C-alpha positions in Angstrom: 254.4 97.7 89.6 254.1 96.2 92.7 256.7 93.4 92.1 259.3 96.1 90.8 258.7 98.3 93.8 259.3 95.2 96.1 262.5 94.6 94.2 263.7 98.4 94.5 262.9 98.2 98.4 264.8 94.9 98.9 267.8 96.3 97.0 267.9 99.4 99.2 267.4 97.3 102.3 270.5 95.1 101.3 272.3 98.0 100.5 271.8 99.7 103.9 272.5 96.4 105.7 275.8 96.1 103.9 276.7 99.6 104.6 276.0 99.4 108.4 277.8 96.0 108.6 281.3 97.7 107.4 283.9 98.0 110.2 284.2 101.4 111.6 287.4 103.2 111.1 287.5 105.7 114.0 290.9 106.2 115.2 291.3 105.6 118.7 293.5 108.2 121.0 297.0 107.2 121.7 297.4 106.8 125.4 300.3 108.6 127.1 301.3 108.0 130.7 302.0 110.8 133.0 303.8 109.8 136.5 303.9 111.8 139.5 304.3 111.5 143.3 301.8 113.9 144.7 298.6 112.6 146.3 295.4 112.5 144.5 293.7 115.9 144.9 297.1 117.8 145.5 297.9 120.9 143.6 300.5 118.7 141.2 297.7 116.1 140.6 295.3 118.9 139.7 297.7 120.5 137.3 298.4 117.0 135.7 294.6 116.5 135.0 294.4 120.1 133.7 297.4 119.2 131.4 295.8 116.1 130.3 292.4 117.8 129.5 294.2 120.4 127.4 296.3 117.9 125.5 293.1 116.1 124.4 291.7 119.3 123.4 294.4 120.8 121.6 295.4 117.5 119.8 291.5 117.0 118.7 291.4 113.8 120.8 294.4 112.2 119.1 296.2 111.7 122.5 294.8 110.9 125.8 297.1 111.4 129.0 296.6 109.1 131.7 297.7 110.4 135.1 299.2 108.0 137.6 299.6 109.8 141.2 301.2 108.9 144.3 304.1 107.0 142.7 301.9 104.2 141.3 304.4 103.8 138.6 307.7 105.0 140.1 309.1 107.3 142.5 310.8 110.5 141.2 314.3 109.1 140.1 312.7 106.1 138.5 310.2 108.0 136.7 313.0 110.2 135.2 314.8 107.0 134.3 311.6 105.6 132.7 311.4 108.9 130.7 314.7 108.1 129.2 313.7 104.6 128.4 310.3 105.7 126.8 308.5 103.6 129.5 306.4 106.6 130.6 306.0 109.8 128.6 305.7 112.6 131.4 307.0 113.3 134.7 307.2 116.5 136.9 309.5 116.8 139.8 312.0 119.1 141.4 314.6 120.6 139.2 317.1 119.1 141.3 315.7 115.6 140.7 316.9 115.6 137.1 320.5 116.4 138.3 321.3 112.6 138.4 321.5 112.8 134.6 322.5 116.6 134.1 324.9 117.4 137.0 324.8 121.4 136.7 321.0 121.3 137.8 322.3 120.5 141.2 322.9 124.2 141.5 319.2 125.1 141.2 319.1 124.0 144.8 321.4 126.4 145.9 320.1 127.8 149.1 318.4 131.3 149.4 318.8 132.1 145.7 315.5 134.0 145.5 313.3 135.4 148.1 309.6 135.3 146.6 307.5 134.0 143.9 308.0 136.7 141.6 311.7 136.6 141.8 311.5 132.8 141.2 309.3 132.9 138.2 311.6 135.4 136.7 314.6 133.4 137.3 313.2 130.3 135.9 311.7 132.2 132.6 314.6 134.4 131.8 317.8 133.1 133.2 320.3 132.4 130.3 322.4 130.0 132.6 319.2 127.8 133.3 318.2 127.7 129.6 321.6 126.7 128.5 321.4 123.6 131.0 317.7 122.8 129.8 318.8 122.8 126.2 321.2 119.9 127.2 318.4 117.6 128.4 317.2 116.2 125.1 320.5 114.3 124.5 319.9 112.7 127.9 316.7 111.3 126.9 313.9 113.9 128.3 313.0 117.5 127.4 311.7 120.3 129.4 308.2 121.6 128.5 307.3 124.1 131.2 308.0 125.1 134.8 305.3 124.0 137.2 305.3 125.3 140.6 305.7 123.6 144.0 306.8 126.5 146.3 309.8 127.1 148.8 311.1 124.1 151.0 310.4 124.2 154.6 311.0 121.9 157.4 308.6 119.7 159.4 310.1 117.9 162.4 308.9 116.4 165.6 310.9 118.8 167.8 311.0 122.6 167.4 313.9 124.1 165.3 314.5 127.5 166.6 317.9 127.6 164.9 320.5 125.6 163.3 321.6 124.5 166.6 318.5 122.4 167.0 319.3 120.6 163.8 322.2 119.0 165.1 322.1 115.3 165.3 318.5 115.2 163.9 318.0 112.9 160.9 316.1 114.6 158.2 314.6 112.9 155.1 315.4 114.7 151.9 315.3 113.6 148.2 318.6 112.6 146.1 320.3 115.8 145.4 324.0 116.7 146.0 323.4 120.4 146.7 320.5 119.6 149.1 322.4 117.2 150.9 325.3 119.6 151.2 323.0 122.3 152.4 321.2 120.3 155.1 324.6 118.8 156.4 326.0 122.5 156.7 322.7 123.3 158.7 323.6 120.3 161.1 321.2 117.6 159.9 322.1 114.0 159.2 320.4 113.4 155.6 318.3 110.4 154.9 317.1 109.8 151.5 313.9 108.0 150.9 311.0 108.0 148.3 308.4 110.6 149.0 305.4 107.9 149.6 307.5 106.3 152.4 308.0 109.5 154.5 304.9 109.6 156.4 305.5 106.2 158.0 309.2 106.7 158.7 308.4 109.8 160.7 305.8 108.0 162.6 307.8 105.1 163.4 310.8 107.4 164.3 313.1 106.3 161.4 313.7 110.1 160.8 313.0 113.1 162.7 311.2 115.0 159.9 311.5 116.1 156.4 311.7 119.2 154.2 309.3 120.1 151.3 307.2 122.8 149.9 304.1 123.7 152.0 301.6 122.2 149.3 303.7 118.9 149.4 303.7 119.1 153.5 299.9 119.6 153.2 298.9 117.1 150.7 300.9 114.4 152.4 299.8 115.4 155.9 303.4 115.4 157.3 302.2 117.9 159.8 300.5 115.2 161.7 303.5 113.2 162.4 306.0 116.2 162.5 303.9 119.1 163.8 306.8 121.7 164.0 306.5 123.5 160.7 309.7 125.9 160.5 309.3 128.2 157.5 312.9 128.5 156.4 312.0 128.9 152.7 315.8 127.6 152.4 315.4 126.6 148.7 313.0 127.8 145.9 311.8 124.3 144.4 309.5 124.4 141.4 308.9 121.3 139.4 309.6 121.2 135.7 307.3 119.1 133.4 309.3 116.9 131.1 308.4 114.6 128.2 310.4 111.6 127.2 312.6 112.5 124.2 311.4 109.2 122.7 307.8 110.4 122.8 308.7 113.9 121.6 310.3 112.6 118.4 307.1 110.6 117.5 304.9 113.5 117.8 304.1 115.7 114.6 305.1 119.4 114.7 301.4 120.2 115.2 301.2 117.9 118.1 304.3 119.2 119.8 302.8 122.9 119.7 299.7 121.5 121.3 301.4 119.5 124.0 303.8 122.6 124.9 300.9 124.8 125.0 299.0 122.7 127.3 302.1 122.4 129.4 302.6 126.1 129.7 298.9 126.7 130.5 298.9 124.2 133.1 302.1 125.5 134.5 300.5 129.1 134.7 297.8 127.6 136.8 299.9 125.7 139.1 301.9 128.9 139.7 298.9 130.6 140.9 297.3 128.0 142.8 300.4 127.4 144.9 301.1 130.9 145.7 297.5 131.5 146.6 297.3 128.5 148.7 300.3 128.6 151.0 298.8 131.1 153.7 295.6 129.1 153.6 297.1 125.7 153.7 299.3 126.9 156.8 296.2 128.0 158.7 294.4 124.6 158.1 297.5 122.8 159.3 297.7 125.0 162.3 293.9 124.5 163.0 294.9 120.7 163.0 297.7 120.9 165.5 300.6 122.1 163.6 303.1 124.7 165.5 304.1 127.3 162.9 307.6 129.0 163.4 308.9 131.8 161.3 312.5 131.9 162.5 315.3 134.6 162.1 316.8 133.4 158.7 320.1 135.0 159.4 321.6 132.2 161.3 320.3 129.8 158.5 321.9 131.8 155.8 325.1 131.9 157.7 325.1 128.1 158.3 324.7 127.0 154.5 328.0 129.1 153.5 330.2 126.0 153.6 327.6 124.3 151.2 327.9 127.1 148.7 331.7 127.0 149.1 331.6 123.2 148.3 329.5 123.9 145.1 332.3 126.6 143.9 334.8 124.0 144.3 333.1 121.5 142.1 331.3 123.5 139.7 333.3 126.5 139.4 332.2 129.0 136.8 328.6 127.6 136.7 328.1 128.8 140.2 329.3 132.1 139.5 326.8 132.2 136.3 323.8 131.1 138.3 324.5 133.4 141.3 325.0 136.3 138.9 321.4 135.5 137.3 319.7 135.3 140.8 321.3 138.4 142.0 320.1 140.3 139.0 316.6 139.0 139.5 316.4 140.2 143.1 317.7 143.7 142.2 315.1 143.9 139.5 312.2 142.3 141.5 311.7 143.2 145.1 
């Protein structure tokens, strides 16, 4: 009996040892790259982190989104090119940044289209013209998932900007967008294009007199330190659509496409509320650190940009009429 018991225990032990020696077949998460140019801790970066968390949750860990802030992988134009090539999987940038590949999106940078966040959200969510442009994106190599927020664009300069007359001869940094260039030139600026991570040093060294961006971008990049005159023109509403590489999209199952889209929209809702609620707080904090805030009469700025709108009509014709009609309907519906 003792020998039989010994043999049974030996067999069991051997079986357990063999079982534990088998290789584990747990599937590792597929890594996806998310590139953006916001600073770590900025609202865009926080939204990207929330998106990554939700993608992991909604795909039950099948995908892990790795976020690369501050242009680590690419500046905005290069990131969109990398989307097309499949080198990165996600990026988020101003709508006009995508216009290099989808020219009509230049018109989203038309000045003074909307006057407040509620109007901007309704326009981006409901404009039939904009939806038609977005529907063309997959054939260009990327696909829009949701509209994230950045806010209205404003000026930060070394010298005060009381009116467009003060813009004459000043070199202002902006991003590569045709409509934005026309608008700033109509105001009187000389436009200098450069990647966002280079702007602080360029202002500090005098290569440019200032820059224009939404409040959150100004705040997170501390542009007010080197260009302390913050002029609240709100000249362009500038949200930041989140896009996915079409190559990546085509690899996803129907279930995972639904999960990623859900995560994108939920992170977008968070970013909208975050940006709107932060504007005044960030302005006050910048002011406490030496920034000089100006809320100018917008009338002269509106008048100054009319030649830019005329240029857009010459080039884009009916598309300008269509986007202006959608924006006009929104402004009438939402005060």
